[in-house]
C-alpha positions in Angstrom: -23.6 -25.3 -18.8 -26.4 -27.8 -16.4 -26.3 -27.1 -12.9 -22.7 -28.1 -11.5 -22.7 -26.3 -9.2 -20.8 -27.6 -5.6 -21.4 -25.9 -2.6 -18.3 -25.8 0.5 -19.5 -26.0 3.3 -17.4 -25.6 6.7 -14.8 -27.9 8.3 -14.4 -29.3 11.6 -13.6 -27.3 14.3 -9.7 -27.7 15.3 -8.8 -29.7 18.2 -6.7 -27.0 18.8 -10.0 -24.5 19.2 -12.4 -23.7 20.9 -15.4 -22.5 19.7 -17.7 -19.9 21.0 -21.1 -18.3 19.5 -20.7 -14.4 20.8 -23.6 -12.4 20.6 -23.9 -9.0 18.8 -25.8 -6.0 20.3 -28.5 -7.4 17.5 -28.4 -10.4 19.3 -27.1 -12.0 16.0 -24.7 -15.2 16.8 -21.1 -14.5 15.6 -18.6 -18.8 15.5 -15.5 -18.0 17.2 -12.9 -20.0 17.8 -9.9 -19.0 20.6 -6.5 -20.7 20.4 -4.9 -19.7 23.5 -0.8 -20.4 24.5 0.5 -22.9 26.8 0.8 -21.6 30.9 -1.5 -19.1 32.6 -2.3 -16.0 31.2 -4.1 -13.2 30.5 -2.3 -12.6 26.9 -2.5 -10.1 24.7 -5.1 -11.2 22.0 -5.1 -11.2 18.1 -8.2 -10.7 16.1 -9.1 -12.3 12.9 -12.9 -11.8 11.1 -13.2 -13.4 7.8 -15.6 -14.6 5.1 -13.5 -18.0 4.1 -14.9 -20.1 6.8 -12.2 -20.0 9.9 -11.7 -23.8 10.7 -10.7 -24.3 6.2 -7.3 -25.3 4.9 -7.9 -22.3 3.0 -7.3 -19.7 5.5 -5.2 -22.3 7.7 -5.5 -20.3 10.8 -5.0 -23.6 13.0 -1.4 -23.4 11.6 -1.1 -19.4 11.4 -2.5 -19.5 15.8 0.5 -22.4 16.2 2.6 -19.4 15.7 0.9 -17.0 17.6 0.3 -19.2 20.4 4.6 -19.8 20.7 5.1 -16.3 21.2 2.5 -15.5 23.7 -0.2 -15.2 21.7 -3.9 -15.5 22.3 -6.1 -16.0 18.7 -8.8 -15.2 17.7 -10.8 -16.7 14.4 -14.3 -15.9 13.5 -16.7 -16.4 10.8 -18.1 -13.0 10.0 -22.1 -12.0 9.6 -23.8 -14.6 7.7 -20.9 -16.5 6.7 -20.5 -20.1 7.4 -21.4 -20.9 10.9 -22.6 -17.3 12.0 -26.3 -15.7 11.9 -27.1 -13.5 10.6 -28.4 -12.2 7.0 -25.7 -13.0 4.5 -24.7 -9.6 3.1 -21.4 -8.2 3.3 -19.2 -4.6 3.9 -22.5 -3.1 6.1 -21.8 -5.1 9.8 -18.4 -5.1 10.0 -18.0 -1.5 11.6 -20.7 -2.4 14.7 -19.1 -6.2 15.1 -16.2 -5.7 15.1 -17.0 -3.3 18.0 -18.9 -6.2 19.3 -15.9 -8.7 18.8 -13.1 -6.7 20.5 -15.8 -5.7 23.9 -16.0 -9.3 23.9 -12.3 -10.2 23.8 -11.2 -7.8 25.8 -13.1 -9.0 28.3 -12.3 -12.2 28.5 -10.4 -13.4 31.9 -7.6 -14.6 29.5 -7.1 -11.3 27.7 -5.2 -8.4 29.5 -7.1 -5.9 28.1 -4.4 -5.1 24.9 -6.2 -6.5 21.0 -4.8 -6.2 17.6 -6.0 -7.7 14.6 -4.4 -9.2 11.5 -5.6 -10.4 7.9 -6.1 -10.9 4.7 -8.0 -9.0 1.6 -11.5 -8.5 3.1 -10.6 -9.8 6.9 -7.8 -6.5 6.0 -11.3 -4.5 5.1 -12.9 -5.6 8.7 -9.9 -4.1 10.2 -10.3 -0.8 8.8 -14.3 -0.8 9.7 -13.6 -2.1 13.3 -10.7 1.0 13.7 -13.3 3.0 12.2 -15.7 2.6 15.3 -12.7 3.2 17.6 -12.8 0.4 20.3 -10.2 1.8 23.4 -9.2 -1.8 23.4 -7.7 -2.0 19.8 -3.8 -1.4 20.3 -2.0 -2.1 16.7 -3.5 -3.5 13.3 -2.3 -5.4 10.5 -4.0 -5.3 7.4 -2.7 -7.0 4.4 -3.1 -6.7 0.2 -6.6 -5.0 1.2 -7.9 -1.6 1.3 -10.3 0.3 3.2 -13.0 0.2 0.2 -12.2 -2.5 -1.3 -14.8 -2.8 -3.8 -16.3 1.2 -5.1 -14.0 2.6 -8.4 -11.6 4.9 -6.4 -12.1 8.2 -7.8 -9.6 11.2 -7.1 -7.7 14.1 -9.0 -10.3 13.6 -12.2 -9.1 9.7 -11.8 -11.7 7.2 -12.1 -10.7 3.9 -11.9 -12.1 1.0 -14.8 -14.9 -1.3 -13.1 -13.2 -4.8 -12.6 -14.7 -7.7 -13.4 -13.3 -10.3 -11.0 -15.2 -8.7 -8.2 -18.6 -9.3 -9.8 -17.3 -13.3 -10.0 -16.7 -12.5 -6.4 -19.4 -11.8 -5.1 -21.6 -14.1 -7.1 -19.6 -17.4 -5.6 -18.6 -15.8 -1.9 -21.9 -13.8 -1.0 -25.2 -15.3 -1.8 -25.5 -17.2 1.2 -23.7 -18.9 4.5 -21.6 -21.2 2.4 -19.5 -21.0 -1.0 -20.9 -21.9 -4.7 -18.4 -23.2 -6.7 -19.6 -23.3 -10.7 -18.3 -21.5 -13.8 -19.1 -18.7 -15.5 -19.9 -18.2 -19.6 -17.8 -15.1 -19.9 -18.2 -15.5 -23.7 -22.4 -14.2 -22.6 -23.6 -11.2 -24.3 -24.6 -9.0 -22.4 -21.4 -9.8 -19.8 -24.6 -9.4 -17.2 -26.7 -12.8 -18.1 -23.7 -15.3 -17.6 -24.2 -14.4 -13.6 -27.9 -13.6 -13.8 -28.0 -17.4 -15.4 -25.4 -18.4 -12.5 -28.5 -17.1 -9.8 -31.4 -18.8 -11.7 -29.1 -22.3 -11.2 -28.0 -21.6 -7.7 -31.7 -21.1 -6.5 -30.5 -17.5 -5.2 -28.5 -14.2 -5.8 -25.7 -12.6 -3.6 -27.4 -9.2 -2.0 -24.3 -7.7 -2.2 -23.9 -8.3 -5.9 -27.2 -6.6 -6.7 -25.8 -3.7 -4.0 -22.4 -3.2 -6.0 -22.7 -4.5 -10.0 -22.9 -3.0 -12.4 -23.3 0.4 -10.4 -22.6 0.9 -6.5 -25.3 1.5 -4.6 -25.4 4.3 -2.0 -24.9 2.3 1.5 -22.6 3.4 4.8 -19.9 0.9 6.0 -19.3 3.3 8.0 -21.4 4.6 10.9 -19.6 5.8 13.0 -17.5 7.4 9.9 -14.3 7.5 8.1 -11.6 5.0 9.4 -9.3 7.9 8.0 -10.8 10.1 10.7 -10.8 7.6 13.5 -7.6 8.0 16.3 -4.9 6.5 14.7 -3.5 2.9 16.1 -0.3 1.6 15.0 -0.4 0.0 11.5 1.6 -1.8 9.3 0.3 -2.2 6.0 1.4 -6.0 4.2 1.4 -5.0 0.0 2.8 -7.5 -2.3 4.4 -6.2 -5.5 2.6 -8.6 -7.4 -0.7 -8.4 -5.5 -3.7 -7.5 -7.9 -4.8 -5.2 -5.2 -1.9 -3.3 -4.7 -2.4 -0.2 -6.1 -5.4 0.1 -3.9 -3.2 -0.7 -0.8 -0.7 2.1 -1.3 -3.7 3.9 -1.7 -4.3 3.4 1.8 -0.7 4.2 2.9 0.1 7.3 0.5 -3.6 9.1 1.8 -2.4 8.1 5.7 1.4 9.7 5.1 -0.6 13.0 4.1 -2.3 13.0 7.7 0.1 13.8 10.5 -1.1 11.4 13.7 -1.9 8.5 11.0 1.9 9.0 9.9 3.6 9.1 13.1 2.0 5.1 13.8 1.8 4.1 10.2 4.7 1.5 8.5 4.6 -0.5 5.2 5.8 -4.4 4.6 6.1 -5.4 1.3 7.3 -7.9 -0.4 7.7 -9.7 -3.8 4.3 -12.0 -3.8 1.0 -12.0 -4.9 -2.4 -11.9 -3.5 -2.4 -15.4 -1.7 1.3 -15.5 -1.1 3.5 -17.3 -3.3 6.7 -15.3 -3.4 8.9 -14.2 -6.9 11.2 -16.9 -5.9 9.5 -19.8 -6.1 7.7 -18.7 -9.5 6.6 -20.7 -11.4 5.2 -23.0 -8.4 5.8 -26.1 -8.3 4.1 -29.1 -6.6 6.6 -29.1 -3.6 6.3 -24.8 -3.4 2.8 -24.6 -3.3 2.0 -23.9 0.2 -2.4 -24.0 -0.6 -2.2 -28.0 -1.2 1.7 -28.7 -0.1 1.9 -29.1 4.0 5.8 -28.1 4.7 5.1 -25.8 1.6 3.1 -24.5 3.9 5.3 -24.5 6.9 8.1 -22.8 4.9 5.4 -19.9 3.6 4.0 -19.1 7.3 7.0 -17.3 8.2 7.2 -14.2 5.4 3.1 -14.4 5.8 3.3 -13.9 10.0 6.6 -12.7 11.5 6.1 -9.6 10.4 2.9 -9.1 12.2 4.7 -10.6 15.2 7.1 -8.9 15.5 5.1 -5.9 15.3 2.7 -6.8 17.9 6.1 -7.8 20.1 6.1 -3.4 19.9 2.9 -2.3 20.9 0.9 -4.7 21.9 3.4 -6.5 24.1 6.3 -3.8 24.3 8.8 -6.5 24.3 10.5 -4.4 21.4 11.8 -1.0 21.4 9.8 0.7 19.0 12.7 2.4 17.5 13.9 -1.2 16.5 11.3 -1.4 14.1 12.2 -0.4 10.8 9.6 1.9 8.9 9.7 0.2 5.8 10.6 -3.2 5.1 10.4 -3.8 1.4 11.7 -6.9 -0.8 13.9 -6.2 -3.5 12.9 -8.4 -6.1 15.6 -11.3 -7.7 17.7 -9.3 -4.5 16.6 -9.2 -1.7 15.2 -7.6 1.8 15.4 -3.4 2.2 14.7 -1.6 5.2 14.2 2.2 4.9 12.7 5.1 6.8 10.2 6.2 3.8 8.3 5.5 1.0 9.7 6.0 -1.5 13.1 4.7 -0.2 15.2 8.4 0.7 17.4 8.4 -2.3 15.1 7.7 -4.8 15.0 10.2 -7.9 12.3 10.0 -10.4 13.0 8.8 -13.9 11.4 10.6 -17.0 11.1 7.9 -20.3 9.1 9.3 -23.2 6.8 6.7 -25.7 8.4 6.9 -29.5 8.8 5.6 -32.4 4.6 4.7 -32.2 4.2 3.2 -35.8 6.1 0.2 -34.6 4.3 0.0 -31.2 1.9 -2.1 -33.4 4.2 -4.6 -34.5 6.4 -7.3 -33.8 9.4 -4.6 -33.9 7.7 -2.1 -31.2 8.3 0.7 -30.2 10.9 2.7 -28.4 10.5 3.4 -24.4 12.9 6.3 -23.7 14.5 9.0 -25.9 13.0 12.4 -27.5 9.7 12.4 -27.1 7.5 11.6 -30.3 6.3 14.2 -32.5 3.0 15.9 -32.2 1.5 14.6 -34.8 2.5 10.7 -33.9 -0.7 7.9 -34.1 -0.8 4.3 -33.2 -3.6 2.7 -33.4 -5.0 -0.3 -31.7 -8.7 -2.5 -32.5 -10.3 -3.3 -29.2 -13.0 -5.6 -30.0 -15.1 -6.7 -27.2 -15.9 -10.2 -28.5 -12.4 -11.2 -29.0 -10.5 -10.0 -25.1 -7.2 -10.3 -25.3 -6.9 -13.3 -23.2 -5.3 -13.2 -19.5 -2.0 -15.3 -19.3 -3.3 -16.1 -15.7 -6.5 -18.4 -14.7 -6.1 -17.0 -11.4 -5.2 -13.1 -10.9 -4.7 -13.5 -7.5 -2.5 -16.5 -7.5 0.0 -14.6 -10.7 3.1 -15.6 -9.8 1.9 -19.2 -9.5 2.3 -19.6 -13.1 4.5 -16.1 -13.9 3.5 -16.2 -17.9 5.8 -15.2 -20.0 3.2 -12.5 -21.3 4.9 -12.0 -24.9 2.5 -14.1 -27.2 0.3 -11.3 -26.8 1.7 -8.9 -28.6 0.6 -10.7 -31.7 -2.6 -9.0 -31.2 -4.2 -6.6 -32.6 -5.2 -5.1 -29.0 -1.8 -5.1 -27.9 0.8 -2.3 -27.9 4.4 -2.9 -27.1 7.6 -0.8 -26.4 11.4 -1.4 -25.9 13.7 0.1 -23.8 18.1 -0.4 -24.1 19.4 -3.2 -22.9 20.4 -2.0 -19.7 23.9 -1.6 -19.3 24.4 -1.3 -15.1 21.6 -2.7 -12.4 18.6 -0.6 -12.1 16.6 -0.5 -8.9 13.3 0.0 -9.8 10.6 1.8 -6.8 8.1 3.5 -8.8 5.2 4.4 -8.7 4.6 3.4 -12.6 2.8 5.6 -14.4 2.0 6.2 -18.1 0.4 9.4 -19.8 -1.0 9.2 -23.2 -3.3 11.3 -25.7 -6.4 8.4 -25.8 -8.6 8.8 -29.1 -12.3 6.5 -29.9 -13.3 7.5 -33.8 -16.4 4.9 -33.1 -16.8 5.4 -29.1 -16.8 3.4 -25.6 -19.8 1.7 -25.4 -23.2 1.4 -23.8 -23.5 4.6 -21.5 -22.9 4.3 -17.8 -24.8 2.6 -15.7 -26.7 0.8 -18.5 -27.5 -2.7 -16.0 -26.8 -5.1 -19.4 -24.2 -3.2 -20.8 -20.5 -3.6 -21.0 -19.5 -0.3 -18.7 -20.4 -1.6 -15.7 -19.0 -5.3 -16.1 -15.4 -4.7 -18.3 -13.7 -6.8 -18.0 -9.8 -6.0 -15.4 -7.4 -4.0 -17.9 -4.1 -4.8 -17.0 -3.5 -1.3 -17.2 -6.4 1.0 -16.3 -7.2 3.7 -18.4 -7.8 6.9 -16.7 -9.1 10.7 -17.8 -6.3 13.3 -16.1 -5.1 16.5 -17.0 -1.5 15.9 -18.7 1.3 18.1 -20.9 0.4 18.9 -24.3 3.0 17.1 -26.2 1.3 13.4 -25.5 2.0 10.4 -27.0 -1.1 9.7 -28.9 -3.2 5.7 -28.9 -6.2 5.4 -31.1 -8.9 2.7 -29.8 -10.9 1.7 -33.3 -13.8 -0.4 -31.4 -15.7 -3.8 -33.7 -18.7 -2.3 -32.4 -21.6 0.5 -32.7 -21.5 2.5 -29.0 -22.0 5.8 -27.5 -19.4 8.0 -28.6 -16.4 9.4 -26.9 -17.0 12.4 -25.6 -13.4 14.2 -27.7 -10.2 13.0 -26.7 -9.2 12.4 -23.7 -5.6 12.9 -21.7 -4.9 10.0 -19.4 -2.6 8.5 -16.8 -2.2 4.4 -17.3 -1.2 2.8 -13.6 0.1 -0.3 -13.9 0.6 -1.9 -10.8 3.6 -0.1 -8.8 6.4 -2.4 -9.5 9.9 -3.6 -7.7 12.6 -5.2 -9.1 16.2 -5.0 -9.6 16.6 -4.7 -14.5 19.6 -6.7 -14.5 22.7 -5.9 -16.3 22.3 -6.8 -20.2 18.4 -8.2 -19.5 16.2 -7.4 -22.0 12.0 -8.4 -21.1 11.2 -11.3 -20.1 7.8 -9.7 -19.2 7.8 -7.8 -22.6 5.6 -3.9 -21.7 2.4 -3.7 -23.3 -0.4 -1.1 -23.5 -4.1 -3.5 -24.2 -7.0 -4.2 -22.8 -7.2 -7.2 -20.9 -10.1 -9.8 -20.4 -10.9 -12.7 -19.3 
């Protein structure tokens, strides 16, 4: 590849905003836009801290601010330390707790603020909220983390389960966290070892990402919460916003479920779940046509802002303004795909019943016939095999996994590959509302090994392509369906067979009467 690098710099500050440079405790200046409502203040303020250029069309905060200021909120949007107009070293993660505290301190002492501060934002700017919560500034009264997690980039480990590493994060660090700007350039995913593709990118850019070096292929020791873990902080009313088609859904719901186990947090925790992906495309519009593409079409953006911003504004009306009663705000508001919006007092919603389905007729799973989902369990000796070839990975059906609903592809064609298994259930005779979480437990064996040793910087282990379903070691019943992977490469032998749980993203839709499988169920290795 040539030196085809596009550097994305800061856009002009909108006329509706006033820019300030706010000092942090170490003297670093953070670029900050302030949008104020019309009339006389003071007003409650909503703070957003992001790394993607506070003035870019991509984050569209001038449009979001119009919606918030019309409801009587000051809006404060910052470039985080080391990004775009803000000073300091470009690292990410490490300074967000202290910078979040100092930013709230600045906002809460401004004459236009009434001392009440909320926070809002997606993904990394959802993480900056978790960091600020850990610092526990008393003026922070409510927050709305969207499609995010308290620790976005760490493989989750718990109860004998460990996440599979996710290649898209290495891509993200390499493009967004080298310096103050963003570098756009293609990465050659056919390179082996894959780490060389990223190293080549750094050579072409002429700099490297410190965050990449801290997290790829293995996370290095770092203290992102120096004031204490956010789960241990004093509870602050929180509205978790998740998307059923978001590729961060699993980690988002883990945060919600973890706080549900803490009575003080559970008492002030709320959930808003919609049929959206990470880029806020909605199932009702999928696949997305040009007229509904809010990232490129202005009327489409204005239509999208209702489902994007209104749940947060309504939440802040309760916990920042106090103009709406706590009792009137639903504990859970969720979208049942292809049906509509629902409310509930808890999640899963009351009345939900667990349903256990078995995999059987395993020999058909690797053929066009497919195995059977439901009915009696497979026999103890039944086995199905697939081939895992790191040099011929199953291709992603979408170019951008963060915008899955933009294309919303039929994935049936993947079933002809030797590394995909399919299981089909009976045609539905009545509607079935799926309200997960969904998991699959199997016994996994490998004949020749699953790759280089953990921690080998030049191996595939730390940069394995993102699986559609995650293979996670876990205790399981003795009689489980058995699948056997036969890699086409030599590697470190797997230490015996494993009982595993595969956790696909939770799914919330209604299976219609007589409906077949538009999106074919499968167990597969995935990669770009």
